[in-house]
C-alpha positions in Angstrom: -1.4 -3.2 23.6 -4.9 -3.1 23.4 -7.1 -1.5 20.6 -9.0 1.9 21.7 -12.3 0.5 20.6 -13.9 -1.5 17.7 -14.3 0.8 14.9 -16.1 -1.8 13.0 -18.9 -1.9 15.5 -18.8 2.0 16.1 -19.6 2.8 12.6 -20.4 -0.2 10.5 -21.5 2.1 7.3 -18.1 3.6 7.4 -16.3 0.1 7.4 -18.6 -1.0 4.7 -17.6 1.8 2.8 -13.8 1.0 3.3 -14.5 -2.7 2.3 -16.3 -1.7 -0.9 -12.8 0.2 -1.5 -11.0 -3.0 -1.4 -13.6 -4.5 -4.1 -12.8 -1.6 -6.2 -9.1 -2.3 -6.0 -9.4 -5.7 -6.9 -11.4 -5.2 -10.0 -8.7 -2.6 -11.1 -6.8 -5.2 -13.2 -3.6 -4.2 -11.6 -1.3 -7.3 -10.5 -2.1 -8.7 -7.2 1.6 -8.9 -6.3 2.0 -5.2 -7.3 -0.8 -4.1 -4.9 0.7 -6.4 -2.2 4.0 -4.5 -2.5 2.3 -0.9 -2.7 0.1 -1.7 0.4 3.1 -3.2 2.2 5.5 -0.3 1.4 3.0 2.4 2.4 2.2 0.6 5.7 6.0 0.3 6.5 6.2 3.9 6.0 3.2 4.6 8.4 4.3 2.2 10.9 1.2 0.2 10.7 2.1 -3.3 12.3 -1.5 -4.8 11.6 -1.2 -3.8 7.8 2.5 -4.8 7.6 1.4 -8.3 8.9 -1.5 -8.7 6.7 0.1 -7.5 3.4 3.2 -9.5 3.8 1.2 -12.8 4.4 -1.1 -11.9 1.4 2.1 -11.1 -0.7 3.7 -14.6 0.3 0.2 -16.2 -0.7 0.6 -14.5 -4.0 4.0 -15.7 -4.6 6.1 -12.7 -3.4 9.4 -14.3 -2.2 10.9 -13.6 1.2 14.0 -12.2 -0.3 11.7 -9.4 -1.9 9.7 -8.9 1.1 12.7 -8.6 3.3 14.3 -6.0 1.3 11.3 -4.1 0.3 12.1 -0.9 2.4 15.5 -0.8 0.4 13.8 -1.5 -2.9 16.2 0.9 -4.8 19.2 -1.0 -3.5 18.4 -4.1 -5.1 17.7 -5.5 -8.5 14.8 -7.9 -7.3 12.0 -5.4 -8.4 10.9 -4.8 -12.0 11.1 -1.3 -13.5 7.1 -1.1 -13.2 7.3 -2.1 -9.5 10.0 0.3 -8.8 7.9 3.1 -10.5 4.9 2.0 -8.3 7.0 2.1 -5.2 8.4 5.5 -5.9 4.9 7.0 -6.5 3.7 5.1 -3.3 6.6 6.8 -1.3 5.8 10.1 -2.7 2.2 10.0 -2.1 2.5 8.5 1.4 5.1 11.1 2.3 3.4 14.3 0.9 4.2 16.6 3.8 7.8 15.7 3.5 8.1 16.8 -0.1 10.1 15.1 -2.5 10.5 15.0 -6.4 6.9 14.5 -7.3 7.6 15.1 -10.9 10.4 12.6 -11.1 8.1 10.1 -9.3 5.3 11.0 -11.7 7.6 10.5 -14.8 8.8 7.2 -13.7 5.5 6.0 -13.1 4.0 7.4 -16.4 6.4 5.3 -18.3 5.4 1.9 -17.0 1.6 2.7 -16.3 -1.4 3.7 -18.6 -3.5 6.7 -17.5 -6.1 4.2 -16.3 -3.6 2.4 -14.2 -1.9 5.5 -12.9 -5.6 6.5 -11.7 -6.0 3.0 -10.0 -2.6 2.9 -8.5 -3.3 6.4 -6.8 -6.5 4.9 -5.7 -4.6 1.8 -4.1 -2.2 4.0 -2.4 -4.8 6.3 -1.0 -6.8 3.7 0.3 -4.1 1.7 2.2 -3.0 5.2 3.5 -6.6 5.6 5.0 -6.6 2.0 6.5 -3.3 2.7 8.1 -4.7 5.7 9.8 -7.7 3.6 11.2 -5.4 0.9 12.3 -2.5 3.2 13.8 -5.0 5.6 15.3 -7.1 3.3 17.0 -4.2 1.0 18.0 -5.1 -2.2 15.9 -2.6 -4.6 16.3 -1.7 -8.3 14.7 -2.7 -11.1 16.7 
């Protein structure tokens, strides 16, 4: 499958802003592995093969085991994810599936038990940013090589 066009060339200023978002994420202080899991889970939900490929490779590089990556979509059914990670994944799923409803109050309360207000804000930024990247990659048919 061929990409529809090269959006990096079409709008370099927009893509520069997107990459600046990545720099903000890296400066949040959130654990790299947590960010990897959140980005990968949102990408799974959105069906973004390019991002799934990239974020699973980054997660492995950061020490996330294959067992955890293999079961990420079923994180509720294993004990391989910490309570903090579970809270982040629940919040990720809620925000990524806004149109499907869900129990936002429960997702928020779980997250609030494990994250400071700054971390909640930063985590929400991570989730919003990966969802935006997914829309570029899925919408313009960017695929892993």
